[in-house]
C-alpha positions in Angstrom: 58.0 119.8 100.0 60.0 118.8 97.0 62.9 121.1 98.0 62.9 119.5 101.4 63.0 116.0 100.0 65.7 117.1 97.6 67.9 118.5 100.4 67.3 115.4 102.5 68.3 113.1 99.7 71.4 115.3 98.9 72.4 115.2 102.6 72.3 111.4 102.8 73.9 110.7 99.4 76.7 113.3 99.8 77.4 112.3 103.4 77.7 108.6 102.6 79.8 109.4 99.5 82.2 111.5 101.6 82.4 108.7 104.2 83.3 106.2 101.5 85.9 108.5 100.0 87.6 108.9 103.4 87.3 105.4 104.6 90.1 103.2 103.3 91.7 100.0 104.6 94.0 102.1 106.8 91.0 103.3 108.7 90.3 99.7 109.6 93.8 98.8 110.5 94.9 101.7 112.8 91.9 101.6 115.2 92.3 97.9 115.6 96.0 98.2 116.5 95.2 101.2 118.8 92.6 99.1 120.6 95.0 96.3 121.3 97.8 98.6 122.5 95.5 100.9 124.5 93.7 98.1 126.3 91.8 99.4 129.3 92.6 103.0 128.2 90.9 102.4 124.8 88.3 105.1 125.2 90.7 107.8 126.3 93.0 106.9 123.4 90.1 106.9 121.0 89.2 110.5 122.1 92.6 111.6 120.8 92.3 109.5 117.7 89.0 111.0 116.8 90.3 114.5 117.0 92.8 114.0 114.2 91.2 110.9 112.5 87.7 112.3 112.2 87.6 115.9 113.5 90.5 117.2 111.4 89.0 115.9 108.1 85.7 117.6 108.9 87.4 120.9 109.7 89.4 120.6 106.4 86.2 120.0 104.3 84.4 123.0 105.9 87.5 125.2 105.7 87.6 124.9 101.9 83.9 125.6 101.6 84.1 128.5 104.0 87.1 130.0 102.2 85.1 129.9 99.0 88.2 129.1 96.9 88.3 127.2 93.6 90.4 124.4 95.0 93.3 123.6 97.4 95.7 125.4 95.1 93.7 128.7 95.3 93.7 128.3 99.1 97.4 127.7 99.3 98.1 130.6 96.8 97.2 133.0 99.6 100.8 132.5 100.6 102.1 133.0 97.1 100.8 131.7 93.8 104.0 129.8 93.2 103.8 128.2 96.6 100.2 127.3 96.0 101.2 125.5 92.8 104.1 123.6 94.3 102.3 122.6 97.5 99.2 121.4 95.6 101.1 119.4 93.0 103.1 117.6 95.8 99.9 117.0 97.7 98.1 115.5 94.8 101.0 113.3 93.7 101.4 112.1 97.3 97.7 111.2 97.8 97.5 110.0 94.2 99.8 107.9 92.0 103.0 108.0 94.1 101.6 106.7 97.4 97.9 106.5 98.4 96.6 105.1 95.2 99.0 102.2 94.9 98.4 101.5 98.6 94.7 101.0 98.1 95.5 97.9 95.9 98.4 96.5 98.0 96.5 96.8 101.3 93.3 95.2 99.9 95.5 92.4 98.3 97.5 91.7 101.5 94.5 91.6 103.8 91.8 90.4 101.5 93.6 88.0 99.1 96.8 86.7 100.7 95.0 84.7 103.4 93.5 82.6 100.6 96.8 81.9 98.8 99.1 79.0 99.3 102.7 79.5 100.4 104.0 79.0 96.9 101.5 81.5 95.5 102.5 84.1 98.2 106.1 84.0 97.0 105.1 84.8 93.4 104.7 88.2 91.9 101.8 87.1 89.6 98.9 87.2 92.1 99.6 90.8 93.1 100.1 91.8 89.4 96.8 90.2 88.4 94.9 91.6 91.4 96.2 95.2 90.9 95.4 95.0 87.2 91.8 94.0 88.0 91.5 96.4 90.9 92.6 99.5 89.0 90.5 98.5 85.9 87.4 98.6 88.1 88.5 101.8 89.8 89.2 103.4 86.4 85.7 102.5 85.1 84.0 104.0 88.2 86.1 107.2 87.9 85.3 107.7 84.2 82.1 109.6 85.0 82.9 111.8 88.1 79.4 113.3 87.9 78.0 109.9 88.8 80.1 109.5 92.0 77.2 110.2 94.3 75.0 107.5 92.7 77.7 104.9 92.3 79.4 105.4 95.7 77.0 107.2 98.0 74.0 105.1 97.1 75.5 101.7 96.2 79.0 100.9 97.5 78.8 102.8 100.9 75.7 100.9 102.2 77.4 97.6 101.2 80.6 98.7 103.0 78.8 99.8 106.2 76.7 96.6 106.3 79.8 94.4 106.0 81.6 96.4 108.8 78.5 96.2 111.0 78.4 92.4 110.8 82.0 92.1 112.0 82.2 94.8 114.6 78.6 94.3 115.9 79.2 90.6 116.6 82.5 91.4 118.3 80.9 94.2 120.4 78.1 92.0 121.7 80.3 88.9 122.2 83.7 90.2 123.2 86.5 87.7 123.6 87.4 88.8 127.1 88.1 91.6 129.5 90.2 94.7 128.5 93.9 94.1 129.3 96.5 96.6 130.5 97.6 99.4 128.2 100.9 99.1 126.4 103.6 101.7 125.5 102.6 105.3 125.3 99.0 104.4 125.9 99.9 103.6 129.5 100.7 107.2 130.6 99.6 109.4 127.7 96.6 107.6 126.0 95.0 110.8 124.6 98.2 112.2 123.1 99.3 108.9 121.7 95.9 108.3 120.2 96.0 111.8 118.7 99.3 111.1 116.9 98.0 107.7 115.7 95.1 109.5 114.0 97.5 111.2 111.6 98.2 107.8 110.0 94.7 107.7 108.4 95.9 110.6 106.1 92.3 111.8 106.0 93.2 115.3 107.3 95.7 115.5 104.4 93.2 114.7 101.7 90.3 116.7 103.2 91.0 119.9 101.1 91.1 117.6 98.0 87.9 115.7 98.7 86.2 119.0 99.6 86.2 120.0 96.0 84.6 116.7 95.0 81.9 117.2 97.6 81.2 120.8 96.6 80.9 119.8 92.9 78.6 116.9 93.9 76.4 119.2 96.0 76.1 121.7 93.1 75.3 118.9 90.7 72.3 118.0 93.0 70.9 121.5 92.5 72.3 123.6 95.4 74.2 126.6 94.2 74.1 129.5 96.7 77.3 129.9 98.8 75.5 129.6 102.2 73.4 126.7 100.8 76.6 124.9 99.7 78.4 125.6 102.9 75.5 124.4 104.9 75.1 121.2 103.0 78.9 120.5 103.0 79.0 121.0 106.8 76.0 118.8 107.5 77.0 116.0 105.1 80.5 116.3 106.4 79.2 115.8 109.9 77.3 112.7 108.8 80.5 111.3 107.3 82.5 112.0 110.4 79.8 110.5 112.6 80.0 107.3 110.6 83.8 107.3 110.8 83.7 107.9 114.5 81.2 105.0 115.2 83.3 102.6 113.1 86.5 103.7 114.8 85.1 103.3 118.3 83.7 99.8 117.6 86.8 98.6 115.8 89.0 99.9 118.6 86.9 98.2 121.2 87.0 95.0 119.1 90.8 95.3 119.1 91.0 96.0 122.8 88.7 93.0 123.8 90.5 90.7 121.4 93.8 90.6 123.3 92.4 88.0 125.8 91.5 85.7 122.9 94.3 86.1 120.3 97.0 87.9 122.2 98.9 91.0 121.1 99.4 91.1 117.3 102.1 92.8 115.2 99.7 95.1 113.4 96.0 95.9 112.8 95.8 93.7 109.7 96.7 90.7 111.8 94.1 91.7 114.4 91.3 92.0 111.9 92.2 88.7 110.2 92.3 86.7 113.4 89.2 88.3 114.8 87.3 87.5 111.7 88.6 83.9 111.7 87.7 83.6 115.4 84.1 84.7 115.0 83.2 83.3 111.6 85.9 80.8 110.6 86.6 80.6 106.9 83.6 82.8 106.2 85.2 85.5 108.3 88.1 85.7 105.9 85.7 86.2 103.1 83.8 88.9 105.0 87.0 90.7 105.8 88.0 90.5 102.2 84.8 92.2 101.1 85.1 94.9 103.7 88.7 95.8 102.8 88.1 95.6 99.0 85.1 97.9 99.2 86.9 100.4 101.5 90.0 100.5 99.2 87.9 100.6 96.0 85.8 103.7 97.1 89.0 105.5 98.2 90.8 104.6 94.9 87.9 106.0 92.8 87.8 109.2 94.7 91.6 109.7 94.4 91.7 109.0 90.7 88.9 111.4 90.1 90.4 114.2 92.3 93.9 113.9 90.8 92.7 113.8 87.2 90.4 116.7 87.7 93.1 118.8 89.3 95.8 118.2 86.7 93.2 118.8 83.9 92.6 122.2 85.4 96.2 123.3 85.5 97.0 121.5 82.1 93.7 121.9 80.2 95.2 120.7 76.9 95.4 117.2 78.5 91.9 115.7 79.0 90.5 114.4 82.2 90.3 110.9 80.7 94.0 110.9 79.7 95.1 112.0 83.2 92.8 109.3 84.8 94.3 106.7 82.5 97.9 107.9 83.3 97.4 107.9 87.0 95.7 104.5 86.9 98.5 102.9 85.0 101.2 104.5 87.2 99.4 103.4 90.4 99.0 99.9 89.0 102.7 99.6 88.3 103.8 101.1 91.6 101.4 98.8 93.5 103.6 95.9 92.5 106.6 97.3 94.4 104.8 96.3 97.6 103.2 98.0 100.5 106.2 98.2 102.8 108.4 100.0 100.2 105.6 102.4 99.3 105.0 103.4 103.0 108.7 103.8 103.7 109.3 106.1 100.8 106.2 108.2 101.5 106.7 108.9 105.2 109.1 111.9 104.8 106.7 113.7 102.5 103.8 113.1 104.8 105.7 114.5 107.7 106.3 117.7 105.7 102.8 118.0 104.1 100.7 117.3 107.2 101.9 120.3 109.2 101.5 122.6 106.2 98.0 121.4 105.6 96.9 121.8 109.2 98.4 125.3 109.3 96.6 126.2 106.1 93.3 125.0 107.4 93.7 127.1 110.5 94.6 130.2 108.6 91.5 129.7 106.3 89.3 130.0 109.4 91.2 133.0 110.8 91.4 134.7 107.3 88.8 137.3 108.0 90.1 138.2 111.5 93.4 139.4 110.1 91.9 140.7 106.9 93.6 138.0 104.8 97.0 139.8 105.2 99.6 137.9 103.2 102.3 138.6 105.9 100.4 136.3 108.3 100.3 133.5 105.8 104.0 133.8 104.8 105.2 134.0 108.5 103.1 131.1 109.6 103.8 128.8 106.7 107.5 129.6 106.5 108.2 128.6 110.1 105.9 125.6 109.9 107.5 124.4 106.8 111.1 124.8 108.1 110.2 122.8 111.2 108.4 120.2 109.1 111.6 119.7 107.1 113.3 118.7 110.3 110.5 116.2 111.1 110.8 114.8 107.5 114.6 114.6 107.8 114.3 112.5 110.9 112.3 109.9 109.1 114.3 110.1 105.8 117.8 109.8 107.3 117.0 107.8 110.5 118.4 110.2 113.1 119.8 108.4 116.1 118.1 108.8 119.5 120.9 111.1 120.7 120.4 113.4 117.7 116.7 113.5 118.2 117.2 114.3 121.9 119.5 117.2 121.0 117.1 118.6 118.5 114.2 118.2 120.9 116.0 120.4 123.4 115.6 123.3 121.0 112.5 122.1 119.2 109.8 121.0 121.6 107.8 117.9 120.8 110.2 117.0 118.0 110.7 113.5 119.5 107.0 112.6 118.9 106.8 114.1 115.4 105.2 117.4 116.4 108.3 119.7 116.2 106.4 122.1 113.9 103.8 123.0 116.6 105.7 125.7 118.5 107.4 127.2 115.4 104.0 127.4 113.6 102.5 129.2 116.6 105.4 131.6 116.8 105.1 132.2 113.0 101.4 133.0 113.5 102.1 135.4 116.4 104.9 137.2 114.4 102.6 137.5 111.4 99.8 139.0 113.4 102.2 141.4 115.2 103.6 142.5 111.8 100.1 142.9 110.5 99.0 145.1 113.4 102.2 147.1 113.0 101.2 147.9 109.4 103.7 145.7 107.6 102.3 144.6 104.3 103.4 142.4 101.4 102.1 142.7 97.9 98.9 140.7 97.7 98.7 137.8 95.2 96.1 138.0 92.4 92.6 137.3 93.5 91.5 133.7 92.9 88.0 133.0 91.5 85.6 131.5 94.0 84.0 128.1 93.6 
């Protein structure tokens, strides 16, 4: 009986911790904006959004546990060890101090603090500087003891976050502002496909191999050690986290869709959330939204500091976990003061490159046993995916004209919607499998230790 209770407690604590790690302020903003744009097609659009915004992160978590590799680098090293190192360093820097970590502070500041500031205060750098300093000081303290993440996040912060969200979206669901309006833009003719692309912006699929290691370590710290036992707990707790994500996404999207009749079409999801909160709760609504955004960003910030510091401590063991945590916290605090728009603009090309590579790697992890882990399959698939991903990244970095995009799209299907890597990736996989069946072999990289 004690083992059953232990497993049940581990399931709830780990699942809620994983939800909190995934759920940042962006997960609030994008569904709200989707709801407004999708209108009457909100549920079709949300189906596509859930595939990439919730389903892909779950698959990524399970893939790492299933592959039984030490970390994301060991998984990527199935291509080549050098590729594994370069890919993983870029991945951690992108989701860590160069982009995602600074964004947690700037988003929570702009949504949760700016509405309370006067016009004069909004034009000063001091409020953001002071807020980012306090925000990252708290994040740093929570990240100092990574072994306590389950108790600090899964058992304390997550219930507070869910309760705050439930108050806002529950009220909006039972008292909608009005009927659903006509869909806008791509949601009018292709709601599922447009929603699917929108789900990429949560970045949860990108960080899933990283958070998988935190979850696996947390599961083992709770007394579960066998490979099947760990995989089972990771899968079920991941399912709980994704279920929570999906429910929040659906309710927020519906809230956004029904809000058009009351507040009109807004420029972005942040404005939707702010005006909905003000509509239902007045000044108290702004405070409630501030709590929601702060908790969402804080839990994500703690998880990212922990993941980045642990990874770089593994590849550079002479530098302690605490020094890396301090370094990344300081860098993130400084970059946060550059502003949200600048951070997002600079990071987009890297995201357009890393996302296809991550998706392809997750797919190959599940197919690994089918082709016997042949390295030629990994190299062929990742090479063509990466080359096409560079074209997607270049489009964002250099601002290709519509004419240039149309010309490239003629030779690279789906390039115009940011999915130019799909066909080359599939071709690379097919070539790799054919070469494998033909007996072509590449020297295998050294075996990586399992987790």
